[in-house]
Each structure stands twice: as structure tokens, then as C-alpha cells.
Backbone as a ProteinNet text record, in pm:
[ID]
protein_1_A
[PRIMARY]
MTTIMPQSELTRKAIAWISEMMESQTEKGLAALIEEAGVRFNMGPKDMEFLQRFYKENQS
[TERTIARY]
1955.2	1876.6	1838.9	1892.6	1852.6	1702.8	1633.7	1501.8	1497.3	1459.2	1415.1	1327	1361.3	1247.3	1215.7	1087.7	1039.4	1155.7	1191.7	1260.3	1209.2	1059.2	1001.5	1054.7	1022.6	1047.3	1187.6	1277.8	1416.3	1429.8	1338.8	1344.8	1302.6	1183.1	1102.5	1220.3	1265.1	1376.7	1501.7	1554.6	1647.2	1636.8	1492.9	1438.9	1433.6	1376.5	1362.9	1495.4	1600.8	1737.4	1807.1	1796.1	1861.4	1806	1667.5	1606.9	1642	1671.9	1708.6	1855.9	1904.3	2080	2087.3	1989.1	2023.1	1991	1901.9	1856.9	1954.1	2033	2129.4	2277.7	2293.8	2422.7	2441.5	2469.8	2486.3	2618.7	2711.2	2840.8	2837.6	2777.1	2755.1	2662.4	2695.7	2634.4	2501	2435	2295.2	2345.4	2470.3	2496.7	2585.2	2648.7	2738.5	2618.5	2531.6	2412.8	2357.1	2335.8	2246.2	2343.9	2466	2571.7	2578.9	2581.2	2580.6	2481.5	2353.7	2208	2209.4	2276.9	2270.9	2364.7	2482.5	2551.6	2495.6	2434.8	2363.4	2250.9	2155.8	2033.6	2060	2177.8	2202.2	2113.3	2119.1	2020.1	2104	2031	2082.6	2092.6	2178.3	2175.6	2025.1	1940.4	1792.2	1741.4	1782.4	1704.6	1794.6	1910.1	2010.6	1971.8	1935.1	1884.2	1758	1660.6	1526.1	1559.3	1633.6	1677.8	1721.8	1812.7	1842.9	1754.1	1666	1549	1453.2	1410.4	1339.5	1402.4	1511.1	1540.6	1556.3	1606.4	1621.8	1487.2	1374.8	1240.1	1190.6	1190.6	1157.9	1214.4	1370.9	1403	1368.4	1310.3	1255.3	1152.5
2018.8	1924.1	1791.2	1686.3	1542.3	1512.6	1440.2	1406.6	1267.1	1232.2	1074.7	1024.2	920.5	822	695.3	643.3	506.7	414.8	309.1	202.5	148.3	114	69.9	165.2	287.9	393.5	370.2	349.5	338.3	190.9	107.3	-28.7	-8.9	77.4	83.8	164.7	292.4	341.2	279	189.7	107.1	11.7	-69.4	-153.3	-86.3	47.9	148.4	173.9	212.8	233.9	121.6	-0.3	-100.5	-152.4	-144.8	-173.9	-58.8	35.3	144.2	134.3	110.7	54.5	-69	-166.9	-305	-268.4	-166.1	-135.6	-67.2	37.9	117.5	75.3	-5.3	-54.5	-197.6	-270.5	-425.5	-461.1	-377.2	-436.9	-470.5	-414.3	-446.2	-566	-651.6	-764.4	-730.6	-804.6	-776.6	-776.8	-877.1	-845.6	-712.3	-682.6	-547.9	-428.5	-435.7	-322.1	-324.1	-453	-491.4	-390.8	-417.3	-385.6	-243	-177	-32.4	45.3	-32.4	14.7	36.4	-76.9	-109.5	34.1	67.1	179.7	304.3	307.9	446	489.1	366.2	417.9	383.7	336.4	332.7	222.2	117.7	-22.6	-102.7	-173.2	-267	-411.5	-498.3	-649.3	-723.1	-673.1	-746.6	-688.2	-551	-515.5	-537	-591.8	-632	-785	-839	-978.2	-979.4	-880.3	-859.5	-845.4	-753.6	-716.3	-851.6	-940.6	-1028.7	-1159.1	-1166.1	-1259.9	-1219.7	-1083.7	-1026.2	-1027.3	-1016	-1032.7	-1176.6	-1269.9	-1416.5	-1454.4	-1434.6	-1463	-1421.9	-1303.8	-1253.6	-1279.4	-1331.7	-1358.3	-1487.8	-1560.1	-1705.4	-1683.3
-620.4	-534.7	-582.3	-492.4	-558.4	-535.9	-619.2	-618.7	-573.6	-473.6	-427.4	-504.4	-594.9	-668.9	-580.9	-591.5	-531.1	-607	-544.9	-611.3	-740	-746.1	-886.4	-964.1	-961.3	-1067.6	-1146.1	-1053.4	-1068.5	-1150	-1118.3	-1182.9	-1353.6	-1322.2	-1465	-1577.4	-1516.8	-1582.5	-1637.9	-1559.7	-1581.7	-1700.2	-1688	-1783.4	-1952.8	-1914.8	-2059.6	-2113.4	-2028	-2068.5	-2122.7	-2041.8	-2097.5	-2240.3	-2252.8	-2399.9	-2511.3	-2479.2	-2574.1	-2596.7	-2502.6	-2541.8	-2605.7	-2596.1	-2688.8	-2825.3	-2858	-2987.2	-3065.4	-2976.7	-3051.7	-3056.5	-2927	-2914.2	-2916.3	-3024	-3025.1	-2985.7	-2957.6	-2934.9	-2780.4	-2692.9	-2545.1	-2510.9	-2427.6	-2400.1	-2295.2	-2298.3	-2188.2	-2041.2	-1991.1	-1873.1	-1863.1	-1932.6	-1930.3	-1928.3	-1990.4	-1978.4	-1859.7	-1811.1	-1667.1	-1550.8	-1583.6	-1456.8	-1476.4	-1587.3	-1619.8	-1561.4	-1571	-1528.1	-1373.3	-1336.6	-1195.3	-1123.7	-1202.4	-1131.6	-1172.1	-1285.1	-1341.8	-1247.3	-1219	-1134	-996.8	-948	-810.5	-740.5	-827.5	-771.2	-673.9	-592	-499	-567.8	-511.6	-547.4	-578	-474.5	-527.4	-634.8	-665.1	-780.2	-903.8	-906.1	-1010.2	-1037.6	-932.2	-946.8	-1017.2	-975.3	-1054.1	-1221.6	-1246.9	-1396.7	-1449.9	-1398.5	-1477	-1482.4	-1401.8	-1416.3	-1490.2	-1524	-1600.5	-1752.2	-1774.4	-1918.7	-1948.4	-1859.9	-1887.6	-1904.6	-1836.5	-1855.7	-1984.3	-2019.2	-2136.5	-2264.5	-2264.4	-2381.2	-2453.7	-2370.6	-2413.8	-2511.9
[MASK]
++++++++++++++++++++++++++++++++++++++++++++++++++++++++++++

């Protein structure tokens, strides 16, 4: 049975997953990890834009 999660929870999980992957897999770029997280966590276009902005603002 599938559990429905609030979108904010999916976003938190995606950020945690991307951060974990950035630490363990340096060969993949940030854009590729964000794209993979979008597929893995079934995120919509607005959520993907949020992830891109989140990492762009926090890299500075």
C-alpha cells in the first residue's frame, strides 16, 4: 500500500537525499542530482524549481 506524504515532506526528503549524494558521489553534478531527486520523489516542476533555487542561494 502506498503512503501519501505532504509535498513539504517530499521536499525535505529530496534535500536530505541530494545532500547525502553530494557527500558520497562527487562524480554527479548538482543538476543531475536534482533531476534524479525529482524522479525519485515524484516532484512537480515547481518543486524542482524550488530545489534549484534552494541550492543556488545556499551555495553562495
